[in-house]
N, CA and C of each residue as an Amber inpcrd file, in Angstrom:
protein
   153
 -71.5290000 195.3850000  -9.1480000 -72.6140000 195.3700000 -10.0080000
 -73.8040000 194.7140000  -9.4070000 -74.9550000 195.3310000  -9.5760000
 -76.1260000 194.7840000  -9.0110000 -77.1160000 194.4500000 -10.1780000
 -77.6720000 193.2020000 -10.1010000 -78.5720000 192.6980000 -11.1330000
 -79.8210000 192.1880000 -10.5340000 -80.7910000 192.1280000 -11.3540000
 -82.0740000 191.4200000 -10.8810000 -82.2380000 190.2630000 -11.7740000
 -82.8520000 189.2030000 -11.1640000 -83.1210000 187.9600000 -11.9070000
 -84.5100000 187.4190000 -11.5110000 -85.0670000 186.6800000 -12.4260000
 -86.4160000 186.1010000 -12.0490000 -86.3440000 185.3530000 -10.6740000
 -87.3050000 185.5330000  -9.8760000 -87.2790000 184.8980000  -8.5470000
 -87.6090000 183.3450000  -8.6530000 -87.0430000 182.6330000  -7.7700000
 -87.2710000 181.1820000  -7.8300000 -88.6420000 180.7990000  -7.0630000
 -89.0940000 181.7220000  -6.3330000 -90.3520000 181.4700000  -5.5830000
 -91.4650000 182.3770000  -6.1400000 -92.6110000 181.9780000  -6.2570000
 -93.7180000 182.7340000  -6.8560000 -94.0650000 184.0290000  -6.1350000
 -93.8320000 184.1470000  -4.8510000 -94.2120000 185.2680000  -4.0100000
 -93.3000000 186.5550000  -4.4360000 -92.1920000 186.3260000  -5.0590000
 -91.2710000 187.4210000  -5.4000000 -91.2980000 187.5030000  -6.9770000
 -91.2740000 188.7260000  -7.4850000 -91.1980000 188.8890000  -8.9220000
 -89.7000000 188.7720000  -9.4090000 -88.7640000 189.4830000  -8.6690000
 -87.3760000 189.3500000  -8.9790000 -86.5770000 189.2800000  -7.7310000
 -85.3530000 188.7950000  -7.8780000 -84.3880000 188.8450000  -6.7270000
 -83.1440000 189.6340000  -7.1560000 -82.5950000 190.2670000  -6.2120000
 -81.4180000 191.1100000  -6.4290000 -80.1890000 190.2250000  -6.1910000
 -79.2330000 190.3570000  -7.0950000 -77.9220000 189.7170000  -6.9330000
 -76.7680000 190.7960000  -7.0360000 -75.7450000 190.5130000  -6.3580000
 -74.6170000 191.5280000  -6.3470000 -73.3160000 190.7940000  -6.6610000
 -72.5450000 191.4070000  -7.5770000 -71.3250000 190.9020000  -7.9250000
 -70.2930000 191.9570000  -7.3900000 -69.4070000 191.6180000  -6.4810000
 -68.5360000 192.6580000  -5.8820000 -67.0480000 192.3140000  -6.0390000
 -66.2440000 193.2980000  -6.0850000 -64.8160000 193.2820000  -6.0540000
 -64.3980000 193.8500000  -4.7660000 -63.9950000 193.0020000  -3.7880000
 -63.5900000 193.4510000  -2.4560000 -62.1880000 193.9810000  -2.4160000
 -61.9080000 195.0200000  -1.6400000 -60.5550000 195.5070000  -1.4140000
 -59.8920000 194.4830000  -0.5590000 -58.5630000 194.5720000  -0.4460000
 -57.8020000 193.5440000   0.2410000 -58.1080000 193.4360000   1.8290000
 -58.5520000 194.5820000   2.3790000 -58.8730000 194.5720000   3.7940000
 -60.3070000 194.4130000   4.1510000 -61.1790000 194.0650000   3.0820000
 -62.6290000 193.9270000   3.3820000 -63.0120000 192.4880000   3.1860000
 -64.1130000 192.1330000   3.8700000 -64.6410000 190.7310000   3.7690000
 -66.0230000 190.8790000   3.2210000 -66.5150000 189.7670000   2.6920000
 -67.9170000 189.7880000   2.1820000 -68.9070000 189.9870000   3.4240000
 -68.5450000 189.4040000   4.4850000 -69.4420000 189.4750000   5.6990000
 -69.5250000 190.9000000   6.1480000 -68.4010000 191.6200000   6.0700000
 -68.4440000 193.0860000   6.4340000 -69.2650000 193.8700000   5.5130000
 -69.2100000 193.5910000   4.2730000 -70.0440000 194.3020000   3.2160000
 -71.4980000 194.0240000   3.4970000 -71.8220000 192.7350000   3.7580000
 -73.2470000 192.4200000   4.0020000 -73.7250000 193.0850000   5.3010000
 -72.9310000 193.2150000   6.2980000 -73.3130000 193.8510000   7.4840000
 -73.5670000 195.3460000   7.2500000 -72.7180000 195.9880000   6.4950000
 -72.8880000 197.3690000   6.0720000 -74.1490000 197.5870000   5.2800000
 -74.3840000 196.6910000   4.3760000 -75.5450000 196.8500000   3.5310000
 -76.8150000 196.7240000   4.3540000 -76.7820000 195.7220000   5.2860000
 -77.9520000 195.5260000   6.1610000 -78.2250000 196.7470000   7.1030000
 -77.1440000 197.4520000   7.4750000 -77.3050000 198.6140000   8.3240000
 -77.9460000 199.7720000   7.4820000 -77.7480000 199.8260000   6.2020000
 -78.1570000 201.0130000   5.4790000 -79.3690000 200.7950000   4.4930000
 -79.6850000 199.5630000   4.2520000 -80.7800000 199.2260000   3.3250000
 -81.9050000 198.4720000   3.9530000 -83.0590000 198.7660000   3.3870000
 -84.2390000 198.0040000   3.8590000 -84.0650000 196.5360000   3.4630000
 -84.7620000 195.5940000   4.1630000 -84.6270000 194.1450000   3.9050000
 -84.8830000 193.8750000   2.4680000 -85.9110000 194.4690000   1.8790000
 -86.2440000 194.0990000   0.5530000 -85.2400000 194.6470000  -0.4930000
 -84.3800000 195.5840000  -0.0940000 -83.4010000 196.1060000  -0.9790000
 -82.0810000 195.2990000  -0.9980000 -81.9200000 194.4040000  -0.0600000
 -80.7220000 193.6110000   0.0430000 -80.6310000 192.5890000  -0.9470000
 -79.4320000 192.3620000  -1.5570000 -79.2030000 191.3080000  -2.4920000
 -79.4740000 189.9500000  -1.7830000 -80.1060000 189.0540000  -2.5370000
 -80.3460000 187.7010000  -2.0600000 -79.1410000 186.7790000  -2.3600000
 -78.4320000 187.1810000  -3.3850000 -77.3270000 186.4150000  -3.8560000
 -76.1150000 187.2760000  -4.0290000 -74.9220000 186.8280000  -3.4830000
 -73.7160000 187.6030000  -3.5460000 -72.6090000 186.7860000  -4.3360000
 -71.8550000 187.4920000  -5.0610000 -70.6900000 186.8610000  -5.8070000
 -69.5300000 187.6740000  -5.6750000 -68.4500000 187.1650000  -5.2220000
 -67.1340000 187.9510000  -5.1750000 -66.4000000 187.5130000  -6.5110000
 -66.0760000 188.6910000  -7.2140000 -65.3040000 188.4940000  -8.4680000
 -63.9260000 189.0090000  -8.3610000
């Protein structure tokens, strides 16, 4: 699930946060690396939560 939230710093309007359910063989770091490879920097979640 991806959500937006009010930014903590005035330069940003909103920040993206992601709540993810990882498979047994995946890590959060691998997911972040894959997201970085496919998304522009401004599209990447600033906050990640494993649920």
